[in-house]
N, CA, C, O and the ligand as a Tripos MOL2 file, in Angstrom:
@<TRIPOS>MOLECULE
protein
  245   243    62     0     0
PROTEIN
NO_CHARGES

@<TRIPOS>ATOM
      1 N           8.3060   22.6440    3.3170 N.3       1 MET1
      2 CA          8.2640   21.1880    3.1570 C.3       1 MET1
      3 C           7.2420   20.5770    4.1150 C.2       1 MET1
      4 O           7.3160   20.8060    5.3230 O.2       1 MET1
      5 N           6.3110   19.8180    3.6010 N.am      2 PRO2
      6 CA          5.3200   19.2090    4.4990 C.3       2 PRO2
      7 C           5.9530   18.1630    5.3940 C.2       2 PRO2
      8 O           6.9040   17.4840    5.0070 O.2       2 PRO2
      9 N           5.4200   18.0460    6.5780 N.am      3 LYS3
     10 CA          5.9830   17.1130    7.5400 C.3       3 LYS3
     11 C           5.5540   15.6860    7.1940 C.2       3 LYS3
     12 O           4.3960   15.4250    6.8670 O.2       3 LYS3
     13 N           6.5020   14.7960    7.2770 N.am      4 GLU4
     14 CA          6.1570   13.4040    7.0280 C.3       4 GLU4
     15 C           5.5480   12.7940    8.2770 C.2       4 GLU4
     16 O           5.9430   13.1070    9.4000 O.2       4 GLU4
     17 N           4.5970   11.9350    8.0630 N.am      5 LYS5
     18 CA          4.0130   11.2230    9.2000 C.3       5 LYS5
     19 C           3.8090    9.7710    8.8280 C.2       5 LYS5
     20 O           3.7830    9.4040    7.6530 O.2       5 LYS5
     21 N           3.6660    8.9640    9.8500 N.am      6 ALA6
     22 CA          3.5250    7.5270    9.6130 C.3       6 ALA6
     23 C           2.1680    7.0610   10.1150 C.2       6 ALA6
     24 O           1.7120    7.4650   11.1840 O.2       6 ALA6
     25 N           1.5430    6.2180    9.3380 N.am      7 CYS7
     26 CA          0.2490    5.6430    9.7030 C.3       7 CYS7
     27 C           0.4320    4.6920   10.8850 C.2       7 CYS7
     28 O           1.2990    3.8190   10.8640 O.2       7 CYS7
     29 N          -0.3870    4.8720   11.9040 N.am      8 LYS8
     30 CA         -0.2670    4.0050   13.0820 C.3       8 LYS8
     31 C          -0.7590    2.6000   12.7960 C.2       8 LYS8
     32 O          -0.3860    1.6560   13.4920 O.2       8 LYS8
     33 N          -1.5710    2.4570   11.8020 N.am      9 ASN9
     34 CA         -2.1330    1.1500   11.4930 C.3       9 ASN9
     35 C          -1.1800    0.3040   10.6560 C.2       9 ASN9
     36 O          -0.8980   -0.8430   11.0030 O.2       9 ASN9
     37 N          -0.6790    0.8680    9.5480 N.am     10 CYS10
     38 CA          0.1250    0.0360    8.6380 C.3      10 CYS10
     39 C           1.5610    0.5410    8.4860 C.2      10 CYS10
     40 O           2.3420   -0.0550    7.7450 O.2      10 CYS10
     41 N           1.9260    1.6370    9.1790 N.am     11 LYS11
     42 CA          3.2900    2.1680    9.1940 C.3      11 LYS11
     43 C           3.7170    2.8620    7.9030 C.2      11 LYS11
     44 O           4.8790    3.2490    7.7830 O.2      11 LYS11
     45 N           2.8530    3.0250    6.9710 N.am     12 ARG12
     46 CA          3.1860    3.7270    5.7380 C.3      12 ARG12
     47 C           3.4890    5.1950    6.0510 C.2      12 ARG12
     48 O           2.7750    5.8400    6.8180 O.2      12 ARG12
     49 N           4.5640    5.7070    5.4400 N.am     13 ILE13
     50 CA          4.8940    7.1210    5.5950 C.3      13 ILE13
     51 C           4.2800    7.8880    4.4370 C.2      13 ILE13
     52 O           4.4520    7.5200    3.2750 O.2      13 ILE13
     53 N           3.5700    8.9450    4.7570 N.am     14 TYR14
     54 CA          2.9050    9.6910    3.6950 C.3      14 TYR14
     55 C           2.7180   11.1460    4.0960 C.2      14 TYR14
     56 O           2.8670   11.5210    5.2590 O.2      14 TYR14
     57 N           2.3890   11.9510    3.0960 N.am     15 GLU15
     58 CA          2.0180   13.3400    3.3320 C.3      15 GLU15
     59 C           0.5990   13.4790    2.8150 C.2      15 GLU15
     60 O           0.2800   12.9910    1.7310 O.2      15 GLU15
     61 N          -0.2370   14.1270    3.5660 N.am     16 GLY16
     62 CA         -1.6140   14.2790    3.1140 C.3      16 GLY16
     63 C          -2.5750   14.0350    4.2480 C.2      16 GLY16
     64 O          -2.1790   13.9870    5.4130 O.2      16 GLY16
     65 N          -3.8330   13.8800    3.9100 N.am     17 ASN17
     66 CA         -4.8520   13.8270    4.9450 C.3      17 ASN17
     67 C          -5.1270   12.4280    5.4660 C.2      17 ASN17
     68 O          -5.4460   12.2560    6.6430 O.2      17 ASN17
     69 N          -5.0100   11.4390    4.6150 N.am     18 GLU18
     70 CA         -5.2620   10.0870    5.0950 C.3      18 GLU18
     71 C          -4.3140    9.1040    4.4450 C.2      18 GLU18
     72 O          -3.7250    9.3750    3.3980 O.2      18 GLU18
     73 N          -4.1820    7.9710    5.0810 N.am     19 CYS19
     74 CA         -3.2560    6.9510    4.6060 C.3      19 CYS19
     75 C          -3.6920    6.4310    3.2320 C.2      19 CYS19
     76 O          -4.8490    6.0520    3.0540 O.2      19 CYS19
     77 N          -2.7780    6.4090    2.2650 N.am     20 PRO20
     78 CA         -3.1360    5.9030    0.9290 C.3      20 PRO20
     79 C          -3.3480    4.3970    0.9020 C.2      20 PRO20
     80 O          -3.9080    3.8740   -0.0610 O.2      20 PRO20
     81 N          -2.9170    3.6980    1.9270 N.am     21 ILE21
     82 CA         -3.0620    2.2410    1.9530 C.3      21 ILE21
     83 C          -4.3480    1.8320    2.6660 C.2      21 ILE21
     84 O          -5.1600    1.0890    2.1150 O.2      21 ILE21
     85 N          -4.5300    2.3140    3.8790 N.am     22 CYS22
     86 CA         -5.6710    1.8170    4.6550 C.3      22 CYS22
     87 C          -6.6970    2.9020    4.9530 C.2      22 CYS22
     88 O          -7.7020    2.6360    5.6120 O.2      22 CYS22
     89 N          -6.4560    4.1250    4.4730 N.am     23 ALA23
     90 CA         -7.4110    5.2340    4.6030 C.3      23 ALA23
     91 C          -7.6810    5.6530    6.0470 C.2      23 ALA23
     92 O          -8.6830    6.3090    6.3330 O.2      23 ALA23
     93 N          -6.7800    5.2670    6.9530 N.am     24 LYS24
     94 CA         -6.9440    5.7020    8.3400 C.3      24 LYS24
     95 C          -6.2530    7.0430    8.5410 C.2      24 LYS24
     96 O          -5.3530    7.4100    7.7850 O.2      24 LYS24
     97 N          -6.6780    7.7610    9.5540 N.am     25 LYS25
     98 CA         -6.1330    9.0970    9.7670 C.3      25 LYS25
     99 C          -5.2920    9.2030   11.0290 C.2      25 LYS25
    100 O          -4.7990   10.2810   11.3610 O.2      25 LYS25
    101 N          -5.1280    8.1070   11.7220 N.am     26 GLU26
    102 CA         -4.3030    8.1180   12.9280 C.3      26 GLU26
    103 C          -2.8310    8.0240   12.5440 C.2      26 GLU26
    104 O          -2.3960    7.0450   11.9380 O.2      26 GLU26
    105 N          -2.0730    9.0560   12.9060 N.am     27 THR27
    106 CA         -0.6780    9.0750   12.4900 C.3      27 THR27
    107 C           0.2440    9.3600   13.6610 C.2      27 THR27
    108 O          -0.1770    9.8080   14.7270 O.2      27 THR27
    109 N           1.5040    9.0860   13.4220 N.am     28 SER28
    110 CA          2.5370    9.3970   14.3850 C.3      28 SER28
    111 C           3.6320   10.1830   13.6800 C.2      28 SER28
    112 O           4.0560    9.8240   12.5810 O.2      28 SER28
    113 N           4.0840   11.2480   14.3110 N.am     29 GLU29
    114 CA          5.1870   12.0170   13.7150 C.3      29 GLU29
    115 C           6.4960   11.6780   14.3840 C.2      29 GLU29
    116 O           7.5270   12.2740   14.0730 O.2      29 GLU29
    117 N           6.4700   10.7540   15.2740 N.am     30 THR30
    118 CA          7.6820   10.4190   16.0130 C.3      30 THR30
    119 C           8.1470    9.0040   15.6910 C.2      30 THR30
    120 O           8.6330    8.2870   16.5670 O.2      30 THR30
    121 N           7.9970    8.6130   14.4510 N.am     31 PHE31
    122 CA          8.4450    7.2780   14.0630 C.3      31 PHE31
    123 C           9.9610    7.2030   13.9780 C.2      31 PHE31
    124 O          10.6450    8.2160   13.8320 O.2      31 PHE31
    125 N          10.4660    5.9860   14.0730 N.am     32 LYS32
    126 CA         11.9190    5.7630   14.0210 C.3      32 LYS32
    127 C          12.2760    4.9300   12.8050 C.2      32 LYS32
    128 O          11.7390    3.8410   12.6010 O.2      32 LYS32
    129 N          13.1730    5.4470   12.0120 N.am     33 GLY33
    130 CA         13.6720    4.6680   10.8910 C.3      33 GLY33
    131 C          12.7010    4.6590    9.7290 C.2      33 GLY33
    132 O          11.4870    4.7740    9.9000 O.2      33 GLY33
    133 N          13.2610    4.5220    8.5600 N.am     34 LYS34
    134 CA         12.4740    4.5630    7.3420 C.3      34 LYS34
    135 C          12.9900    3.4860    6.4330 C.2      34 LYS34
    136 O          14.2010    3.2880    6.3340 O.2      34 LYS34
    137 N          12.1080    2.7890    5.7700 N.am     35 VAL35
    138 CA         12.5670    1.7660    4.8530 C.3      35 VAL35
    139 C          11.6960    1.7960    3.6070 C.2      35 VAL35
    140 O          10.4750    1.9360    3.6820 O.2      35 VAL35
    141 N          12.3490    1.6620    2.4630 N.am     36 GLU36
    142 CA         11.5780    1.6140    1.2360 C.3      36 GLU36
    143 C          11.4050    0.1570    0.8260 C.2      36 GLU36
    144 O          12.3790   -0.5630    0.6060 O.2      36 GLU36
    145 N          10.1730   -0.2540    0.7300 N.am     37 ILE37
    146 CA          9.8770   -1.6150    0.2970 C.3      37 ILE37
    147 C           9.5610   -1.5640   -1.1930 C.2      37 ILE37
    148 O           8.5700   -0.9680   -1.6150 O.2      37 ILE37
    149 N          10.4200   -2.2000   -1.9780 N.am     38 VAL38
    150 CA         10.2530   -2.1580   -3.4230 C.3      38 VAL38
    151 C           9.5680   -3.4290   -3.9110 C.2      38 VAL38
    152 O           8.7640   -3.4080   -4.8420 O.2      38 VAL38
    153 N           9.9070   -4.5250   -3.2610 N.am     39 ASN39
    154 CA          9.4040   -5.8140   -3.7050 C.3      39 ASN39
    155 C           8.8650   -6.5990   -2.5030 C.2      39 ASN39
    156 O           9.5450   -7.4800   -1.9760 O.2      39 ASN39
    157 N           7.6540   -6.2770   -2.0790 N.am     40 PRO40
    158 CA          7.1460   -6.8530   -0.8280 C.3      40 PRO40
    159 C           7.0930   -8.3800   -0.8200 C.2      40 PRO40
    160 O           7.2220   -8.9930    0.2400 O.2      40 PRO40
    161 N           6.9040   -9.0050   -1.9880 N.am     41 GLU41
    162 CA          6.8140  -10.4770   -2.0120 C.3      41 GLU41
    163 C           8.1510  -11.1230   -1.6740 C.2      41 GLU41
    164 O           8.1980  -12.2310   -1.1410 O.2      41 GLU41
    165 N           9.2390  -10.4190   -1.9870 N.am     42 LYS42
    166 CA         10.5560  -11.0240   -1.7950 C.3      42 LYS42
    167 C          11.2930  -10.4890   -0.5760 C.2      42 LYS42
    168 O          12.3780  -10.9700   -0.2500 O.2      42 LYS42
    169 N          10.7210   -9.5070    0.0980 N.am     43 SER43
    170 CA         11.4180   -8.8760    1.2000 C.3      43 SER43
    171 C          11.0390   -9.5170    2.5330 C.2      43 SER43
    172 O           9.8650   -9.5790    2.8950 O.2      43 SER43
    173 N          12.0480   -9.9890    3.2510 N.am     44 THR44
    174 CA         11.7540  -10.5670    4.5640 C.3      44 THR44
    175 C          11.3510   -9.4750    5.5490 C.2      44 THR44
    176 O          10.5430   -9.7040    6.4490 O.2      44 THR44
    177 N          11.9240   -8.2880    5.3680 N.am     45 LEU45
    178 CA         11.5550   -7.1630    6.2280 C.3      45 LEU45
    179 C          10.0790   -6.8120    6.0370 C.2      45 LEU45
    180 O           9.3710   -6.5220    7.0020 O.2      45 LEU45
    181 N           9.6320   -6.8420    4.8050 N.am     46 ALA46
    182 CA          8.2230   -6.5660    4.5320 C.3      46 ALA46
    183 C           7.3340   -7.5850    5.2290 C.2      46 ALA46
    184 O           6.2720   -7.2370    5.7460 O.2      46 ALA46
    185 N           7.7610   -8.8290    5.2430 N.am     47 LYS47
    186 CA          6.9700   -9.8570    5.9300 C.3      47 LYS47
    187 C           6.9380   -9.6080    7.4230 C.2      47 LYS47
    188 O           5.8990   -9.7400    8.0710 O.2      47 LYS47
    189 N           8.1130   -9.2370    7.9680 N.am     48 GLU48
    190 CA          8.1840   -8.9490    9.3930 C.3      48 GLU48
    191 C           7.2750   -7.7950    9.7800 C.2      48 GLU48
    192 O           6.6340   -7.8180   10.8310 O.2      48 GLU48
    193 N           7.2250   -6.7920    8.9240 N.am     49 LEU49
    194 CA          6.4120   -5.6070    9.2120 C.3      49 LEU49
    195 C           4.9800   -5.7690    8.6870 C.2      49 LEU49
    196 O           4.1610   -4.8600    8.8190 O.2      49 LEU49
    197 N           4.6900   -6.9130    8.1010 N.am     50 LYS50
    198 CA          3.3730   -7.2090    7.5320 C.3      50 LYS50
    199 C           2.9650   -6.1950    6.4500 C.2      50 LYS50
    200 O           1.8470   -5.6800    6.4330 O.2      50 LYS50
    201 N           3.9070   -5.9410    5.5660 N.am     51 ILE51
    202 CA          3.6700   -4.9980    4.4780 C.3      51 ILE51
    203 C           3.4550   -5.7720    3.1910 C.2      51 ILE51
    204 O           4.2580   -6.6430    2.8550 O.2      51 ILE51
    205 N           2.4070   -5.4770    2.4800 N.am     52 ASN52
    206 CA          2.2130   -6.1690    1.2050 C.3      52 ASN52
    207 C           2.0640   -5.2170    0.0150 C.2      52 ASN52
    208 O           1.7190   -5.6360   -1.0900 O.2      52 ASN52
    209 N           2.3300   -3.9360    0.2570 N.am     53 LYS53
    210 CA          2.3410   -2.9880   -0.8570 C.3      53 LYS53
    211 C           3.6350   -2.2080   -0.8280 C.2      53 LYS53
    212 O           4.1400   -1.8750    0.2440 O.2      53 LYS53
    213 N           4.1810   -1.9100   -2.0120 N.am     54 LYS54
    214 CA          5.4470   -1.1890   -2.0100 C.3      54 LYS54
    215 C           5.2550    0.2700   -1.5850 C.2      54 LYS54
    216 O           4.1780    0.8500   -1.7230 O.2      54 LYS54
    217 N           6.3350    0.8290   -1.0680 N.am     55 GLY55
    218 CA          6.2660    2.2080   -0.5940 C.3      55 GLY55
    219 C           7.2810    2.4280    0.5080 C.2      55 GLY55
    220 O           8.1230    1.5720    0.7820 O.2      55 GLY55
    221 N           7.1870    3.5860    1.1350 N.am     56 ILE56
    222 CA          8.1150    3.9080    2.2150 C.3      56 ILE56
    223 C           7.4000    3.7520    3.5480 C.2      56 ILE56
    224 O           6.3120    4.2870    3.7570 O.2      56 ILE56
    225 N           8.0330    3.0120    4.4380 N.am     57 TYR57
    226 CA          7.4040    2.6870    5.7080 C.3      57 TYR57
    227 C           8.3200    3.0330    6.8820 C.2      57 TYR57
    228 O           9.5430    3.0770    6.7480 O.2      57 TYR57
    229 N           7.7020    3.2760    8.0200 N.am     58 ALA58
    230 CA          8.4560    3.4780    9.2480 C.3      58 ALA58
    231 C           8.7750    2.1120    9.8330 C.2      58 ALA58
    232 O           7.9620    1.1910    9.7640 O.2      58 ALA58
    233 N           9.9770    1.9880   10.4150 N.am     59 ILE59
    234 CA         10.3440    0.7140   11.0110 C.3      59 ILE59
    235 C           9.6980    0.5790   12.3850 C.2      59 ILE59
    236 O           9.2040   -0.4890   12.7480 O.2      59 ILE59
    237 N           9.7060    1.6690   13.1400 N.am     60 LYS60
    238 CA          9.1450    1.6250   14.4870 C.3      60 LYS60
    239 C           8.3280    2.8800   14.7320 C.2      60 LYS60
    240 O           8.7410    3.9850   14.3810 O.2      60 LYS60
    241 N           7.1670    2.6970   15.3390 N.am     61 ILE61
    242 CA          6.3360    3.8630   15.6420 C.3      61 ILE61
    243 C           6.2090    4.0190   17.1460 C.2      61 ILE61
    244 O           5.5480    4.9440   17.6170 O.2      61 ILE61
    245 ZN         -2.2410    2.9990    6.9030 Zn       62 ZN62
@<TRIPOS>BOND
     1     1     2 1
     2     2     3 1
     3     3     4 2
     4     3     5 am
     5     5     6 1
     6     6     7 1
     7     7     8 2
     8     7     9 am
     9     9    10 1
    10    10    11 1
    11    11    12 2
    12    11    13 am
    13    13    14 1
    14    14    15 1
    15    15    16 2
    16    15    17 am
    17    17    18 1
    18    18    19 1
    19    19    20 2
    20    19    21 am
    21    21    22 1
    22    22    23 1
    23    23    24 2
    24    23    25 am
    25    25    26 1
    26    26    27 1
    27    27    28 2
    28    27    29 am
    29    29    30 1
    30    30    31 1
    31    31    32 2
    32    31    33 am
    33    33    34 1
    34    34    35 1
    35    35    36 2
    36    35    37 am
    37    37    38 1
    38    38    39 1
    39    39    40 2
    40    39    41 am
    41    41    42 1
    42    42    43 1
    43    43    44 2
    44    43    45 am
    45    45    46 1
    46    46    47 1
    47    47    48 2
    48    47    49 am
    49    49    50 1
    50    50    51 1
    51    51    52 2
    52    51    53 am
    53    53    54 1
    54    54    55 1
    55    55    56 2
    56    55    57 am
    57    57    58 1
    58    58    59 1
    59    59    60 2
    60    59    61 am
    61    61    62 1
    62    62    63 1
    63    63    64 2
    64    63    65 am
    65    65    66 1
    66    66    67 1
    67    67    68 2
    68    67    69 am
    69    69    70 1
    70    70    71 1
    71    71    72 2
    72    71    73 am
    73    73    74 1
    74    74    75 1
    75    75    76 2
    76    75    77 am
    77    77    78 1
    78    78    79 1
    79    79    80 2
    80    79    81 am
    81    81    82 1
    82    82    83 1
    83    83    84 2
    84    83    85 am
    85    85    86 1
    86    86    87 1
    87    87    88 2
    88    87    89 am
    89    89    90 1
    90    90    91 1
    91    91    92 2
    92    91    93 am
    93    93    94 1
    94    94    95 1
    95    95    96 2
    96    95    97 am
    97    97    98 1
    98    98    99 1
    99    99   100 2
   100    99   101 am
   101   101   102 1
   102   102   103 1
   103   103   104 2
   104   103   105 am
   105   105   106 1
   106   106   107 1
   107   107   108 2
   108   107   109 am
   109   109   110 1
   110   110   111 1
   111   111   112 2
   112   111   113 am
   113   113   114 1
   114   114   115 1
   115   115   116 2
   116   115   117 am
   117   117   118 1
   118   118   119 1
   119   119   120 2
   120   119   121 am
   121   121   122 1
   122   122   123 1
   123   123   124 2
   124   123   125 am
   125   125   126 1
   126   126   127 1
   127   127   128 2
   128   127   129 am
   129   129   130 1
   130   130   131 1
   131   131   132 2
   132   131   133 am
   133   133   134 1
   134   134   135 1
   135   135   136 2
   136   135   137 am
   137   137   138 1
   138   138   139 1
   139   139   140 2
   140   139   141 am
   141   141   142 1
   142   142   143 1
   143   143   144 2
   144   143   145 am
   145   145   146 1
   146   146   147 1
   147   147   148 2
   148   147   149 am
   149   149   150 1
   150   150   151 1
   151   151   152 2
   152   151   153 am
   153   153   154 1
   154   154   155 1
   155   155   156 2
   156   155   157 am
   157   157   158 1
   158   158   159 1
   159   159   160 2
   160   159   161 am
   161   161   162 1
   162   162   163 1
   163   163   164 2
   164   163   165 am
   165   165   166 1
   166   166   167 1
   167   167   168 2
   168   167   169 am
   169   169   170 1
   170   170   171 1
   171   171   172 2
   172   171   173 am
   173   173   174 1
   174   174   175 1
   175   175   176 2
   176   175   177 am
   177   177   178 1
   178   178   179 1
   179   179   180 2
   180   179   181 am
   181   181   182 1
   182   182   183 1
   183   183   184 2
   184   183   185 am
   185   185   186 1
   186   186   187 1
   187   187   188 2
   188   187   189 am
   189   189   190 1
   190   190   191 1
   191   191   192 2
   192   191   193 am
   193   193   194 1
   194   194   195 1
   195   195   196 2
   196   195   197 am
   197   197   198 1
   198   198   199 1
   199   199   200 2
   200   199   201 am
   201   201   202 1
   202   202   203 1
   203   203   204 2
   204   203   205 am
   205   205   206 1
   206   206   207 1
   207   207   208 2
   208   207   209 am
   209   209   210 1
   210   210   211 1
   211   211   212 2
   212   211   213 am
   213   213   214 1
   214   214   215 1
   215   215   216 2
   216   215   217 am
   217   217   218 1
   218   218   219 1
   219   219   220 2
   220   219   221 am
   221   221   222 1
   222   222   223 1
   223   223   224 2
   224   223   225 am
   225   225   226 1
   226   226   227 1
   227   227   228 2
   228   227   229 am
   229   229   230 1
   230   230   231 1
   231   231   232 2
   232   231   233 am
   233   233   234 1
   234   234   235 1
   235   235   236 2
   236   235   237 am
   237   237   238 1
   238   238   239 1
   239   239   240 2
   240   239   241 am
   241   241   242 1
   242   242   243 1
   243   243   244 2
@<TRIPOS>SUBSTRUCTURE
     1 MET1         2 RESIDUE 1 A MET
     2 PRO2         6 RESIDUE 1 A PRO
     3 LYS3        10 RESIDUE 1 A LYS
     4 GLU4        14 RESIDUE 1 A GLU
     5 LYS5        18 RESIDUE 1 A LYS
     6 ALA6        22 RESIDUE 1 A ALA
     7 CYS7        26 RESIDUE 1 A CYS
     8 LYS8        30 RESIDUE 1 A LYS
     9 ASN9        34 RESIDUE 1 A ASN
    10 CYS10       38 RESIDUE 1 A CYS
    11 LYS11       42 RESIDUE 1 A LYS
    12 ARG12       46 RESIDUE 1 A ARG
    13 ILE13       50 RESIDUE 1 A ILE
    14 TYR14       54 RESIDUE 1 A TYR
    15 GLU15       58 RESIDUE 1 A GLU
    16 GLY16       62 RESIDUE 1 A GLY
    17 ASN17       66 RESIDUE 1 A ASN
    18 GLU18       70 RESIDUE 1 A GLU
    19 CYS19       74 RESIDUE 1 A CYS
    20 PRO20       78 RESIDUE 1 A PRO
    21 ILE21       82 RESIDUE 1 A ILE
    22 CYS22       86 RESIDUE 1 A CYS
    23 ALA23       90 RESIDUE 1 A ALA
    24 LYS24       94 RESIDUE 1 A LYS
    25 LYS25       98 RESIDUE 1 A LYS
    26 GLU26      102 RESIDUE 1 A GLU
    27 THR27      106 RESIDUE 1 A THR
    28 SER28      110 RESIDUE 1 A SER
    29 GLU29      114 RESIDUE 1 A GLU
    30 THR30      118 RESIDUE 1 A THR
    31 PHE31      122 RESIDUE 1 A PHE
    32 LYS32      126 RESIDUE 1 A LYS
    33 GLY33      130 RESIDUE 1 A GLY
    34 LYS34      134 RESIDUE 1 A LYS
    35 VAL35      138 RESIDUE 1 A VAL
    36 GLU36      142 RESIDUE 1 A GLU
    37 ILE37      146 RESIDUE 1 A ILE
    38 VAL38      150 RESIDUE 1 A VAL
    39 ASN39      154 RESIDUE 1 A ASN
    40 PRO40      158 RESIDUE 1 A PRO
    41 GLU41      162 RESIDUE 1 A GLU
    42 LYS42      166 RESIDUE 1 A LYS
    43 SER43      170 RESIDUE 1 A SER
    44 THR44      174 RESIDUE 1 A THR
    45 LEU45      178 RESIDUE 1 A LEU
    46 ALA46      182 RESIDUE 1 A ALA
    47 LYS47      186 RESIDUE 1 A LYS
    48 GLU48      190 RESIDUE 1 A GLU
    49 LEU49      194 RESIDUE 1 A LEU
    50 LYS50      198 RESIDUE 1 A LYS
    51 ILE51      202 RESIDUE 1 A ILE
    52 ASN52      206 RESIDUE 1 A ASN
    53 LYS53      210 RESIDUE 1 A LYS
    54 LYS54      214 RESIDUE 1 A LYS
    55 GLY55      218 RESIDUE 1 A GLY
    56 ILE56      222 RESIDUE 1 A ILE
    57 TYR57      226 RESIDUE 1 A TYR
    58 ALA58      230 RESIDUE 1 A ALA
    59 ILE59      234 RESIDUE 1 A ILE
    60 LYS60      238 RESIDUE 1 A LYS
    61 ILE61      242 RESIDUE 1 A ILE
    62 ZN62       245 GROUP 0 **** ****
């Protein structure tokens, strides 16, 4: 199983070489908490985390 990592820039959790959202390669493997944002326009958590695309994100890096 590939290790999950979180983008340090936008907090997106992904597997692979670069972030699918912002294309940055700086990651953290020690993130805390995971949240799935399904509807970023309606989610207050998404606003707090400054997320505008759906996906799985780390709460804290
Ligand atoms: Zn990113």
